[in-house]
C-alpha positions as CSV (number, residue, x, y, z in Angstrom):
1,M,-38.5,14.3,24.3
2,S,-36.4,12.5,21.9
3,Q,-35.5,15.9,20.3
4,L,-33.8,17.2,23.3
5,P,-30.2,18.5,22.7
6,I,-28.2,16.7,24.9
7,P,-24.9,18.2,26.9
8,S,-21.6,16.7,26.0
9,G,-20.3,14.1,28.8
10,Y,-23.6,13.3,30.0
11,L,-25.5,9.8,30.8
12,A,-29.1,9.5,32.4
13,C,-31.6,7.3,32.9
14,G,-34.9,6.1,34.8
15,W,-36.4,2.7,35.6
16,N,-38.9,1.1,38.0
17,A,-37.0,0.2,41.3
18,G,-40.4,-1.1,43.2
19,I,-40.7,1.7,45.4
20,K,-44.8,1.9,45.1
21,D,-46.1,0.9,42.4
22,S,-44.6,-0.3,38.5
23,T,-44.2,3.2,37.5
24,L,-40.9,4.8,36.6
25,D,-39.5,5.4,40.4
26,F,-36.0,5.8,40.5
27,G,-33.4,7.9,38.2
28,C,-30.0,9.3,37.5
29,I,-28.2,11.9,35.8
30,H,-24.0,10.8,35.6
31,S,-21.5,13.3,34.0
32,S,-18.2,11.7,32.8
33,R,-16.1,13.9,34.7
34,P,-17.0,16.2,37.9
35,A,-18.9,19.3,37.3
36,D,-19.1,22.6,38.7
37,A,-22.2,22.9,40.6
38,A,-24.5,24.9,42.2
39,A,-27.7,24.8,44.1
40,V,-30.8,26.1,45.9
41,F,-33.1,24.3,48.6
42,T,-36.4,25.0,50.2
43,R,-36.4,27.3,52.9
44,N,-39.1,25.4,54.6
45,Q,-38.2,24.4,58.1
46,F,-38.8,20.7,58.0
47,P,-36.4,19.9,55.1
48,G,-35.8,16.3,53.6
49,N,-33.0,14.5,54.8
50,P,-31.8,14.2,51.0
51,V,-32.0,18.4,50.9
52,I,-29.9,18.0,53.8
53,V,-27.2,15.9,52.4
54,G,-27.1,17.9,49.4
55,R,-26.6,20.8,50.9
56,E,-23.3,19.5,52.7
57,H,-22.5,17.7,49.1
58,V,-23.0,20.9,47.1
59,S,-21.0,23.0,49.4
60,G,-17.9,21.9,47.7
61,G,-19.0,23.1,44.6
62,R,-18.3,20.1,43.0
63,L,-21.1,17.3,41.8
64,Q,-20.7,14.3,39.3
65,T,-24.0,12.3,39.9
66,I,-27.8,13.2,40.9
67,V,-29.8,10.1,42.2
68,V,-33.6,10.4,42.5
69,N,-36.3,8.3,43.8
70,S,-40.2,9.3,43.6
71,K,-43.4,8.2,45.7
72,N,-41.8,8.7,48.8
73,S,-40.1,12.0,49.9
74,N,-37.6,10.6,53.0
75,V,-39.2,13.7,54.9
76,A,-39.6,13.6,59.1
77,T,-38.6,10.7,58.9
78,G,-35.6,10.9,61.8
79,P,-32.5,9.6,62.0
80,A,-32.8,6.4,60.2
81,G,-34.2,8.7,57.2
82,L,-30.9,10.9,57.2
83,E,-28.9,7.8,57.3
84,L,-30.8,5.9,54.2
85,A,-30.3,9.6,52.6
86,R,-26.3,9.4,53.2
87,N,-26.4,5.3,52.0
88,M,-28.0,6.5,48.4
89,C,-25.0,8.5,48.2
90,R,-22.6,5.9,49.5
91,W,-24.1,3.0,47.1
92,T,-24.4,5.2,44.3
93,A,-20.4,6.1,44.6
94,G,-19.4,2.6,45.1
95,A,-21.2,1.7,42.4
96,L,-19.8,4.0,40.1
97,N,-16.3,4.1,41.7
98,I,-16.5,7.8,42.7
99,D,-16.4,10.0,45.9
100,E,-19.7,9.9,47.7
101,S,-19.7,13.8,48.5
102,L,-19.9,14.3,44.2
103,V,-23.2,12.6,45.2
104,L,-26.4,14.9,45.3
105,P,-29.5,12.5,46.4
106,S,-33.2,14.1,46.2
107,S,-36.3,12.4,47.1
108,T,-40.0,13.6,46.3
109,G,-43.5,11.7,47.3
110,V,-45.5,11.5,49.9
111,I,-44.1,13.1,53.6
112,G,-43.1,11.1,56.4
113,R,-42.7,7.7,54.6
114,M,-39.4,6.0,54.2
115,P,-38.5,5.1,50.9
116,P,-37.7,0.7,51.0
117,A,-34.1,1.0,51.7
118,D,-33.5,-2.7,50.5
119,R,-34.8,-1.3,47.1
120,L,-32.7,1.7,46.9
121,E,-29.7,-0.1,47.4
122,T,-30.3,-2.3,44.7
123,A,-31.2,0.2,42.4
124,C,-28.3,2.1,43.2
125,K,-25.9,-0.6,42.9
126,E,-27.7,-1.5,39.4
127,L,-26.4,2.1,38.1
128,P,-23.3,0.9,36.2
129,Q,-25.8,-1.5,33.8
130,K,-28.4,0.9,33.3
131,L,-26.0,4.4,32.6
132,T,-25.6,3.7,29.2
133,S,-27.1,6.7,27.3
134,P,-28.3,9.7,27.7
135,D,-31.9,8.7,28.3
136,F,-33.2,11.8,29.7
137,A,-36.5,11.1,28.7
138,S,-36.9,8.1,30.8
139,F,-35.4,9.9,33.7
140,S,-38.0,12.9,33.4
141,Q,-40.7,9.9,34.2
142,A,-39.1,8.8,36.6
143,I,-39.0,11.6,39.2
144,M,-42.7,12.5,38.7
145,T,-45.2,12.2,41.3
146,T,-48.9,14.1,40.4
147,D,-47.5,15.4,37.2
148,A,-49.4,15.0,34.1
149,F,-46.2,15.1,31.6
150,P,-42.7,15.6,31.9
151,K,-41.3,18.8,31.9
152,A,-37.9,19.9,29.9
153,R,-36.2,22.3,27.6
154,G,-33.2,22.3,25.5
155,Y,-30.8,25.0,24.3
156,E,-27.9,24.6,21.6
157,L,-26.1,27.9,21.8
158,E,-24.1,29.2,18.7
159,S,-20.9,29.3,21.2
160,G,-20.8,25.6,21.3
161,I,-22.6,25.0,24.6
162,T,-25.5,22.8,25.1
163,V,-27.9,23.7,28.0
164,L,-30.7,21.2,29.2
165,G,-33.0,21.6,31.7
166,I,-35.8,18.7,33.2
167,A,-38.2,19.3,36.5
168,K,-41.2,18.0,38.1
169,G,-43.8,19.8,40.3
170,A,-47.4,19.8,40.0
171,G,-48.7,20.4,43.8
172,M,-47.5,22.0,46.9
173,I,-46.0,25.0,44.6
174,E,-45.2,28.6,46.2
175,P,-42.4,31.3,46.0
176,N,-39.6,30.3,48.0
177,M,-39.2,27.2,45.6
178,A,-42.2,24.9,45.7
179,T,-42.2,21.3,45.5
180,M,-40.4,21.0,42.5
181,L,-37.2,19.2,41.6
182,S,-35.1,20.9,38.4
183,Y,-32.0,19.9,37.1
184,I,-30.0,22.2,34.3
185,V,-26.5,20.4,33.0
186,S,-24.3,22.5,30.6
187,D,-21.2,21.3,29.2
188,A,-19.6,24.8,29.8
189,T,-16.6,26.2,31.5
190,M,-17.4,28.0,34.7
191,D,-16.5,28.0,38.8
192,S,-19.3,27.5,41.2
193,A,-19.2,30.7,42.5
194,D,-20.3,32.2,39.1
195,L,-22.4,29.4,39.0
196,S,-24.5,29.9,42.2
197,R,-24.6,34.0,41.6
198,L,-26.2,32.9,38.0
199,L,-28.5,30.2,39.6
200,R,-29.7,32.3,42.4
201,F,-30.2,35.3,40.0
202,C,-32.5,33.1,37.6
203,V,-34.6,31.1,40.2
204,N,-35.4,34.7,41.9
205,R,-37.0,35.8,38.5
206,S,-38.6,32.0,37.8
207,F,-39.4,29.2,40.3
208,N,-39.6,32.1,42.8
209,R,-42.2,33.3,40.8
210,I,-44.9,30.9,40.8
211,S,-48.0,29.5,42.7
212,V,-50.3,26.6,42.3
213,D,-51.2,26.6,45.9
214,S,-49.7,29.0,48.2
215,D,-47.9,25.9,49.9
216,T,-44.1,25.6,50.1
217,S,-42.7,22.4,49.8
218,T,-39.9,20.2,52.1
219,S,-38.2,18.6,49.2
220,D,-37.7,21.5,46.8
221,T,-34.4,21.3,44.8
222,V,-32.7,23.2,42.1
223,V,-29.1,22.6,40.6
224,L,-26.8,23.3,37.8
225,L,-24.0,21.5,36.5
226,A,-21.4,22.4,34.1
227,N,-18.6,20.2,33.7
228,G,-16.9,21.9,30.9
229,A,-16.6,19.2,28.3
230,A,-17.7,21.4,25.3
231,G,-13.7,22.3,25.8
232,R,-14.9,26.3,25.8
233,P,-13.0,28.8,27.6
234,P,-14.6,29.5,31.1
235,F,-17.2,32.3,31.1
236,R,-16.8,35.2,33.3
237,F,-19.5,37.4,34.7
238,P,-19.6,40.4,36.6
239,S,-20.1,40.8,40.5
240,S,-23.8,41.8,40.1
241,L,-26.1,40.5,37.7
242,E,-28.9,42.8,38.6
243,S,-28.3,45.7,36.0
244,L,-29.7,42.7,33.8
245,W,-32.7,42.9,35.3
246,S,-34.9,46.1,33.8
247,E,-38.2,45.7,31.9
248,Q,-36.1,46.3,28.9
249,S,-32.9,43.9,29.7
250,L,-35.7,41.4,30.5
251,E,-36.8,41.6,27.0
252,T,-33.6,41.6,25.4
253,I,-32.4,38.6,27.6
254,L,-35.6,36.6,27.1
255,G,-36.3,37.3,23.3
256,D,-39.9,37.3,22.6
257,P,-41.9,35.2,22.4
258,L,-41.3,32.9,25.3
259,P,-41.1,29.4,24.1
260,A,-44.5,28.0,23.7
261,P,-46.0,25.0,26.0
262,G,-44.8,21.5,25.1
263,E,-42.1,22.4,22.8
264,G,-39.0,20.8,23.6
265,V,-36.0,22.6,21.6
266,D,-35.3,26.6,21.1
267,R,-32.8,28.8,19.9
268,V,-31.4,31.6,21.6
269,E,-30.7,34.9,19.5
270,R,-27.4,35.9,19.9
271,S,-28.1,39.7,19.4
272,N,-26.6,41.6,22.1
273,P,-27.2,45.3,21.9
274,W,-26.9,45.3,25.4
275,P,-24.6,45.4,27.8
276,D,-21.3,46.3,26.7
277,H,-19.7,44.8,29.9
278,I,-21.2,41.2,29.2
279,G,-19.6,39.3,26.0
280,E,-21.9,37.5,23.7
281,D,-21.2,34.2,24.9
282,E,-21.9,34.9,28.4
283,L,-25.0,36.8,27.6
284,E,-26.1,34.0,25.3
285,F,-25.3,31.6,28.4
286,I,-27.1,33.8,30.9
287,R,-30.5,34.2,28.2
288,A,-30.5,30.2,27.6
289,V,-30.3,29.3,31.5
290,L,-33.0,32.1,32.6
291,R,-35.5,30.7,29.8
292,T,-34.8,27.0,30.8
293,C,-35.6,28.2,34.4
294,I,-39.1,30.2,33.4
295,Y,-40.1,28.1,30.9
296,L,-39.9,24.9,33.4
297,S,-41.4,27.4,36.0
298,R,-44.3,27.8,33.9
299,E,-44.6,24.6,32.5
300,I,-45.0,23.2,36.3
301,V,-47.9,26.0,36.9
302,R,-49.7,24.9,33.5
303,D,-49.5,21.2,35.1
304,G,-50.8,22.4,38.6
305,E,-53.2,20.0,40.4
306,G,-56.3,20.0,39.1
307,A,-56.1,23.5,37.1
308,S,-57.8,24.2,33.9
309,R,-56.1,27.8,33.8
310,F,-53.3,29.6,33.7
311,F,-52.9,33.2,34.7
312,E,-49.3,35.8,34.6
313,V,-49.8,38.8,36.6
314,L,-47.3,41.8,35.6
315,I,-46.7,44.2,38.3
316,V,-45.8,47.4,37.1
317,G,-45.1,50.9,38.6
318,A,-43.5,49.8,42.0
319,R,-41.2,51.7,44.4
320,S,-39.1,48.7,44.4
321,R,-38.6,45.4,43.2
322,E,-39.2,43.8,46.9
323,S,-42.5,45.8,46.7
324,A,-43.9,44.5,43.5
325,Y,-42.8,40.8,45.2
326,K,-45.1,41.6,47.9
327,F,-48.0,42.8,45.9
328,G,-47.2,40.0,43.1
329,R,-47.3,37.5,45.7
330,S,-50.6,38.4,47.2
331,L,-52.1,38.5,44.0
332,I,-51.1,34.6,43.1
333,N,-51.9,33.2,46.3
334,S,-55.1,34.5,46.8
335,P,-58.0,31.9,46.9
336,L,-60.6,34.2,45.5
337,I,-58.4,35.2,42.7
338,K,-57.8,32.1,41.8
339,T,-61.2,30.8,42.0
340,A,-62.5,33.9,39.9
341,V,-59.9,32.7,37.5
342,H,-61.2,29.4,37.3
343,G,-64.5,30.6,37.2
344,A,-63.7,33.4,34.1
345,D,-65.6,35.9,36.7
346,P,-63.5,39.6,35.9
347,N,-64.3,40.4,39.5
348,W,-62.0,44.0,40.1
349,G,-63.0,43.9,43.5
350,R,-60.6,40.7,44.5
351,F,-57.8,41.9,42.9
352,I,-58.1,45.2,45.0
353,M,-58.6,43.4,48.5
354,A,-55.3,41.2,47.3
355,I,-53.2,44.1,46.7
356,G,-54.8,46.1,50.0
357,K,-54.1,43.6,52.3
358,V,-50.4,43.9,51.9
359,F,-50.3,45.6,54.7
360,D,-46.4,47.0,55.2
361,E,-46.7,48.5,51.8
362,S,-48.6,51.9,51.2
363,I,-50.7,52.8,48.1
364,K,-52.5,55.6,46.4
365,P,-56.0,53.7,45.7
366,D,-57.2,56.4,43.7
367,Q,-53.8,56.1,41.4
368,I,-53.7,52.1,41.0
369,K,-55.2,50.4,37.5
370,I,-55.9,47.0,36.5
371,Y,-55.9,45.7,32.9
372,A,-57.3,42.2,31.7
373,G,-55.2,41.6,28.6
374,D,-55.2,45.2,26.7
375,Q,-58.7,45.6,28.7
376,L,-59.1,48.2,31.4
377,L,-60.6,46.7,34.3
378,F,-60.1,49.1,37.2
379,A,-59.0,53.0,36.8
380,G,-58.5,53.8,40.6
381,A,-61.1,54.1,43.7
382,G,-64.2,56.0,42.9
383,K,-63.4,56.6,39.2
384,E,-66.1,55.0,36.8
385,I,-65.3,53.6,33.6
386,N,-67.6,51.5,30.7
387,P,-65.6,48.3,30.3
388,D,-66.7,45.6,27.6
389,L,-67.8,43.0,30.2
390,K,-68.0,40.7,26.7
391,K,-64.7,40.8,25.8
392,L,-63.5,40.9,29.7
393,K,-65.0,37.5,30.0
394,Q,-63.6,36.7,26.7
395,H,-60.4,37.3,28.2
396,F,-60.8,35.3,31.6
397,Q,-62.3,32.1,29.5
398,Q,-59.0,31.8,27.7
399,P,-56.6,28.9,28.4
400,E,-53.8,31.8,29.6
401,V,-55.2,34.8,31.3
402,R,-52.7,38.3,31.6
403,I,-53.3,40.7,34.6
404,K,-51.4,43.7,34.4
405,V,-51.3,45.7,38.0
406,D,-50.0,49.7,37.7
407,L,-49.2,51.1,41.2
408,D,-48.2,53.9,39.9
409,M,-45.7,54.3,42.6
410,G,-42.4,53.9,40.9
411,T,-40.4,52.5,37.9
412,Q,-40.1,48.7,39.3
413,F,-42.1,45.5,37.9
414,E,-42.1,41.8,38.5
415,R,-43.5,39.0,36.8
416,F,-45.5,36.0,38.3
417,W,-47.4,33.2,37.2
418,A,-50.2,30.9,38.6
419,S,-52.9,28.3,38.1
420,D,-56.8,28.8,38.9
421,L,-58.1,26.5,41.7
422,T,-60.8,23.8,41.3
423,A,-63.0,20.9,42.5
424,D,-60.3,18.8,41.1
425,Y,-57.7,20.3,43.2
426,V,-59.6,19.5,46.0
427,R,-60.3,16.0,45.2
428,L,-57.0,14.8,44.2
429,N,-55.1,16.0,47.1
430,A,-58.2,15.1,49.7
431,D,-57.6,11.7,48.4
432,Y,-54.0,11.9,47.9
433,T,-52.5,9.3,50.5
434,T,-55.4,6.8,50.2
């Protein structure tokens, strides 16, 4: 974490405010100037009170400060909980001499328990003394709950822009956002409408493609800030970013390979053979934000509660992206597939079951192919193959298992990432509040 590049104009901190135990439980990110902002939140119909307030505040397209407590999530706590979320913003704004509408609150932890208001008030009022450096390392630890490790990724771009992402999350993870908080800060200059389109483009291809346990949390938040402190000209994007999403262009955007787990700093290659309607600086920034989102989402999966293996599912040959999404989601959320991955069992019956239960999409069972790594696992209904069972078993025993499903129905594709399901997951969550 000490090697992370820090965008200009940001301070951060994290410390123990005494919310539950002696671990870090309160953190803040503060920009020296109001930043253009975009955010996406949980789709759960029991949103946390900080999510309700955060939606209101980010609707203006500007934020300056993010304040977070862990251990208690302030969800389903009624009017008193909503007032506490608003007070977090008021206390923070008063301490930092900014408008309270520029503050975004977040809380994560046990549902239904109110964080202690007196300790949150004291913590908010201590922010001027705590915000003395860009200490994103302590911030990343302060927002953790059941996480085993902090998650961060930084990029220094040739355009002079820096991008930094911090995330937490390990359980209650499923596409359509998850029990995760992620904050991506940059010193780029962009208006909030462009930021919002970029963030949704990236989130839909990262955080909305992961699963640990198929449960959608009440507190999910992903925020993207651009404070303009690098002094570079503003970025402008085309009205639609969808043209960036083909299998060829995906590799162009991301580069190959993706950053390895645990690495904090990465360089984004500037080569821009495509597309001509986006400049090099813009493409470099898109690539950095997308790689940040994908890296952080994959790290959340690697840190899945009780997880011992990580697996990727690539759906190809789909009629549409929506169709590919349905099949991929069915596969990564299947407890039988998750336990097969955990047990290193190359049982293709579980995969065709998960494909077949997508009831609103037609398939051709005799044309579907399933691969594990580079090994053909299933060649279509009624077609016999002689797979190398030893190699298949060896692939399933790797820390990362790669599955490809070719539907042979079209040209669209989607990628997904998930963790296995273990006895440790059951044990951890059975004892979570006790």
